[in-house]
N, C-alpha and C positions, 0 to 999 in steps of 0.2 A: 748263461743257460748250462754251459758244461759241468757247473758245480751243483746242479740239482740233482738230488739222489733218486727222488721219486718221479719216474717217467710220466706217470698220470697227470702229473701238474703240467706237463707239456702238451697235453691233448688239445686244448682250447687253442694255443698258439700254432701247433700243428696244422690244426684245421685252417686257421687264418693263411698260414704259410702255402698250404694246399690250393686255397681259393686264388692268392696271389701267383703262383704257378700256374694255375689254370687260365687266369686272365693274360699272362704272357703268351701262352699258346694260342688263345683264342685270337689275340691281336696279330700275331704273326700270320696265322692262317688267313685273317681278314685281308692283311697288306699283300701277303703272297698270292692269295687267290685274286685280289684286284690286279696286281701286277701281271699274272697270268693271262688274264680276261683283255686288259688294255693293251700291253706290251708283247705278249707271248711269252714263249719259253725264252730262258736265258740262254746267251752264247756259251758254247764250249760244254755243253751237258754231255755227259757220256752215259751210255746205257748198258755198257758191260762192266765187269769187275776189274778193277786197276790193281795189278799184282803189287805195285809199289807202296800202295796204302791199304790194300786189303788185312794185310797181316796185322798192322798197326790198329785197324778197326776191331781185328778179332781180340787183340791183347786188351783194348779198351774194354770191350763188351765182357771179357773175362774178369777185369778188375772190377767193373760195375755190378756184375752179377754176383761176384763175391760179398756184396753188401746184402744178400738174401738172409744173413744173419740178423738183419735189422727187425725182422718179424718177431723174434723171440720176446724182447719187450713188449711188443704190442699183443702178442698172445697172453703173456701175464697179466695185463690189465683188463683183459675182456671179461665180461661177466658171463657171457655164454661161450665157453671155450669149445663146446662140440660144433658149433658153427665156424670155427676158424678155418678149417680146410676148405669150405665152400667158399668164404670170403677172400680166402688167399688166391684161389683159382679164377674168381671173378675178377679180382683186382689185377693179377698178372695178365689176363687177356685184355682186360680194358686198357691198361697201360701199353701193351703192344700194339694194340691198334691205334691209340690216339698218338703215339709217338712215330709208328708208320706213316701215317698220313701227314704228320707234323714235318718230318724228314723229307718225304716226297715232295710235298708242295714247296717246302723251303729250297729244295735243290733245284727243282724244275724253274721256280721263280728267280731265283738269285744266283744260281750255279756257283762258281768259285769266285764270289766277289773278293776284290782284293781287301777292303776293309775287314771282312771277315776272316780271311787268311792271316792278315797281320794281326788280328785281335783274337787269334786262338780259336777260331771256328764260332764266334758269337754270332749267331744268324741275326739277332736284334741290331748289330752293327750295320747290317745291309739296309736297314730301314731309314727314313728320313729323320735325322737326328734333330731338326728344328721343330718337329712337330710333338705338340704337349702331350698327346697320347702315348706316344713311343717313348718320351722321357718319364713318363709316369710308369710306364710298363717296364722299364729298365730298372727303376729304383724299386718297384715292387718285386722284380725277380732276384734283385740283390738282398732284400730285406727277406725273401722266402728261403734263401741259402742258410741264414743263421741258425734257425730252430732245426733245419735239416740237418747241418753237421752235427749239432748238439745230439741229435739223436743217432747219427750215424757212428759218433765216436763213444758212444755210451757202452756198446757190447764189449769192445777190447778193453775199455778202462775198467768195466767190472770184472772182466776175466782176469785182469792184473792185480786187482785190489784184491779180490777173493783169493789169489795165490800168494802174494806178498804180505797182506796185511790180517791173515786169517788168524795168527797167534798173538798180534797185538790186541792188548786189553783196550776196552773202549774208554777213550779219553778225548779232551780237548786237543792234545798233541797228535792223536790219530787222525782225527778230523782235519786238522791244519796240514798233516803231510799229505794226505789225500789231495786236499785242494792244491797245493804245491804242485803234485805230481800231474794233475789235471792241467794246470796252467802251464807247466812247462811243455806238456805234450802238445797243446793248442799253438805255443810259439814256436815249436820245431815244425810243426804241419805248416804254419803261415810263413817260415823262413824257406822251407822248400819250394811253395808255390810261387813265392816271389823270385827265388833265385832261378827257377825253371821255367818262367812264364812264357818265355819264347819257344821253348819246346815242350810244353805242358802236356800236350796230347801223346807225345812219344814217351814221356816220363811215367804218363798214366798206363800207357801199353806196357812198359817196363814192368811197373809193379804188378800189373795183370798177368804177365806170364811169369813172374817171379812167386808172387802169392795168390792171386786171384784165382788162376788156373788151378794150383793144388787145393784151394780151399773149395772151389766149385766141383771140380771132378776127381781128384785124387783121394782125399781124406775122407769124405763120404762114403766112397766106394770101397776104401781100404776097411773102415769101421764096420760097413755092412757085410763085406766079405769075412770078417773075423767074428762078428758077434752075432749076424743074423740070417747068413746064408746057409741052408738046410739043403738044397738040391742042386743038382749040377748046372740046372738052367739058372738059377740065381748066381751060383759062382760064375758062370761064363759071361753073364751080363756085367758083373762087378769088375771082372778081368779085363772085358773088352772097354769098359769105361775108363779102368785105370790106364791101359795101353794108349788110348785116345788121349788123355789128359796129359800123359808123358810127351806123345809126339806133338800134340798142339802147343804145349807150354814151351818145349824145347825148340820148336821151329819158330814159333812167334817171339821168343826170347832172342834167338839168333838174329833174325830179321830186324829187330827194333834196335838192338845193339849196332847193327851195320848200319841202320838210317841215322842213329845219333852220332855215330862216329863221322859220317859222310856230311 
């Protein structure tokens, strides 16, 4: 799927992947709610922020929010582009609500389940693995990640290709060099994921601090400050966002490295 050049051809597959992801959320909510009703709240649930893991969470959040650039190819294939902003806000608030409920129910029902901790935080590992519905859900979740990854890597690959291959004449060799680069990029990412599977959450937080934070907070504010800030109010907002991005990225980077070393 990474070799597909036209993102619109992935739209039907992405719809199927979204349905698979939604089915996973519904199954976890069902069994989580059932566990809460029958067995009550899990042991060891904490209601206050944990300083030792909060910064890792912030780093992971910055890493994931950095993927906001994935909306660019989606906008490009929309037929009614003026409706894009409304669709974007509706999608962001819907996703925020769904995953907030998902995380709350999952944590209250299963807590810090040993299988989840050893499995990298996968909440489906806390479910009954002998249940056919759970097995199908886990399979559907894995399948849904495949087209999601193809869309996620599309933007950085297109930026690289537009910069590196812009002076190359259109030819079969140019196409196959692009295919080789895309294949190598996927292979490197798979190697990093396998090599860091036991500390994957901290590695994601590390990438979030190094790359997600600047992509999310620094570069947009800097570009807007230089290109579109005409009033002192706009400039102060941009400078405040830049300062916040520097402090958040630097502090989470320090704490994440400290946890990795420990």
